C-alpha positions, 0 to 999 in steps of 0.5 A: 796134856794131862790136867794139872792138879792144884792144892786143896783149898785152904792148904797152901804151899810155902815157896822158897822165897817165903820159907826164910821168913818162916824159918826166922820166926820159928827159930825165934820161937824155939830160941825163947822157949829153950831159953826158959828151959822148956823141952820139945815134944812131937805128937802124931798128926792123927789121933783117936776122934774121942780124944778131941770130943772128950777134951775140947767138948762135943758142943764146941764148933771145933768138934761139931763142925770143923774136924777132919774125921775118917774111919780106919777099919773100925776106928774113927780117927781125926787130923788134930785140930789143936795140940793140947789134947794130944800133948795131954794124951801123950803125957798120960800114956808115957807117965811124964806127969805122974808126981812130976812137973813138965814144961813142954812145947811143940810146933807143927801143922793142925787141921780145921775145916773152916772157911779159909781167910787171910791168916786162917787156913784149913791146914795151919801151923801152931807153936804151943806150950803146955805146963803140967803139975804147977798150980800157982799163978806164978806159972801163968805169969811166966807164960805171959812174960815168955810170950812178951819176950818173944814179941820183942824178939820178933819186933812186934811188941808195939802191935799186940795187946794182952787181954786177960780174964778169969773164968773161975771154977766149973761150979762158978761157970755153971752158976754164971751160965744160968744167969747169962742164959736168963739175961740173953733170953730177953734179947733172943730176937737179936740172936742169929740161928747159930747164936740161938744154938749156942744159947742152948749148948754153949752160951759163954761163946756168945760173949765173943760174938761179932754181932755189934748190936748184941755186943752193946747189949752184952755190956749190961750182961752179968759179969763172969768176974762177979761169979768167981769162987774165992780161990779163982779170984785170989789166983787172978789177983796174984797173977795181975800183981806179978804182971804189974811188978814186971811191967806187962801191960794188960786189959781185963776183958770180962767177955774173954772166955776162949772157945774150948771147954777145958779152960778154967781160971786164967784165960788170956789172948794177945790180939792185934789190929795191924792185920785189919780186923782185930785178930788173936795172935796167941791165946791160952789159959789154965785147964786144971781138970783136963788130965783127969778128964782124959784118964790120968791122975789129977794134975793141973795144967796151963798152956797157950798156942800161937798161929804161925801163919798170922804171926808171920803175916804180922812180922811181915807187916810191921817189922821192916828192919828184919834181916833174913839169912841169905840162901847162898853165901858162896857160889862156885863156878867152873869150866874146862878139863879137870875143873869139875873134880876140883870144884867138888873137892873145894866145895866139900872142903869149905862145907867141912871147915865153915859149916855155918856158911851156905856154899852152892856148886853150879852143877848145871854147865854152861860158859862162865857168863851164864854161870856168873849170871846164876851166881848173881841171881843166887844173892851170894857174896863171893864167887869162887872161880876155877878154870883149867889154869887154876887147876894146873896152878892149884889156885882159885879166883875169888870175886866179890859179887856185892862190892864190885872190887877187883877179883883176886887169885889165891893159892888153893890152900889159902882159900878157907882162911880168906873166906873165914876172914871175909865173913 
């Protein structure tokens, strides 16, 4: 017997029993985004490696440690680790944002080579939103309000908390970076080897360290909000006022910086502790210089992304009231001469007349007892039964598999109306 081949570590299958919940969550995401007038875009999974190096930052963990990169002849390519860079590249390449506003969304797999853990995998899935051409804080507020509505739709509002910060302009961050480095150099003995490397290359990332002793020291560190330029401070004040006006609760987290280099001004995260240690469900912010940085005409941008694995886990954990659609509504069983053709014709008639219902044809033979066992296992509400006498008399037997009521014999021409009324 040949040796079995298993999935690559951190790249998981989604079983038939798991996929209905995924479909339900993805459907809610699509519905809310469309409700706000956002349009879907679909980008390639593979992009040129320099795109991510330029957009995300070469000293970030994502680019320096986590990307799946390979050579294709003389071109270096990478499996996308996130969606923003590819969306900006597409918008520039196709001229979507030249003197124009765009509100876009996407959904699909991303790839990062990191240690797999609950809710975080090497192939993972994100839904993301990118808005181009709107500079004012109203759009920042809309994105946050949009996500709050999604949490209500998913039944998880009570289990997520909004954290908010402003990281200001590039100049403000440069000044703050210098002050933070001076402060942290007093406590270099507390830094791990990785944090010492960050102190040289990307010191703001130390603010979200998991090192508890260092976190206590950081309580006395300089605050980024104190280094904001006037424009960023006013932008943040207006954003908070808009959120207050619509009743969105938030915490200002002065240590929140996000992990990618392209952010400026507003940054935010929705976090949860319902899955154990506090984890991020959704995060985003502004990136006003990224379009120009990637070769486009200057255009401001703002967006967010949410990890679908973690979102599905959270829904599973806290929303006991969720009702998922059935895999099958109607199951057709048939046995005897002439019944196969009659069953196929009836199944297609039902699918044409009632396309919102899920109709399954047995197909695998066997006696009625075996077929009814399969019908019960499918979870169907109704079984339609066709035997030789039903074919001769142009009839169908209808059995309610859930209520246990007496089965009925109907004229073939009345079956669709009966099903329509039943559902």
